[in-house]
C-alpha positions, 0 to 999 in steps of 0.5 A, a space after each residue: 665131855 662138853 655140852 652146850 644147850 642152845 635155844 633158837 630157831 622158828 619155832 623155838 627149839 632146844 638143841 644140845 651139842 655134845 663133844 665126847 672126848 673119845 677118838 674111837 667113838 662115833 658121832 651122831 645126830 638126833 633130828 626132829 623133822 628138819 631140826 637137829 635136837 642133839 648132835 654128838 661130835 668126837 672132834 673138839 674143832 668140829 664141836 666148836 665150829 658147830 657152836 659158832 654155826 648155831 650162834 650165827 643162826 640166832 641160837 643162844 645158850 641157856 643159863 644151865 649151859 653157860 654155868 655148866 662146869 666139869 671137874 675130874 680126878 683120876 677116877 671120879 667126875 663131878 659136874 655142876 650147873 645153875 638153873 635159876 635158883 636151882 643148883 644141880 650136880 652130877 657125880 660118879 666114877 669114870 669108866 671106859 664106858 662112861 656116859 652122861 647117864 651114869 652116876 647120881 644127879 641131884 638138884 637143890 632149890 634155894 630160896 633166892 637166886 643169890 643163895 643159889 649163886 653163893 652155893 654154886 661158888 662154894 661147891 666149886 671151891 670145895 671140890 677144888 680143895 678135894 683135888 678135883 680139876 676143871 676139864 675144858 675150862 671156860 669163862 663163866 658169866 652168871 647173869 643177874 636174876 630178877 630181884 624178888 620183891 621183899 615181903 612186908 612184915 616182921 623179920 622172923 628168927 630161925 
């Protein structure tokens, strides 16, 4: 499953575009007035066209969406993303009736952005050594977060 979370419009709103790799499934839209809040598509070309269309209207992807990666084995899935200084994961078993709400979701907040980014890369490397392979690979760019000011005083040991 591919997911793109985009923010834009006037007034600003969030729109989720979802590609569900299920040729027998049905796509649908969830709207809030005249705004599309969620759009599920079952063809990858339609999904890519919808992303291009939203970007043309001035929407931009959220960091959570830009860093979201999905890894799978024969019977398991694992999804990872970054959101500021928080690392999120979602894991579970693959079944015929699999939905995004199945499995367990965890979020771990780090002291600073650098530690979160390092944990993100380490978690991905660990899953790849366990035999997981990326599904729907795409280049991931991690934006530099604002540098936190250093606190004055003595360094303390742990």
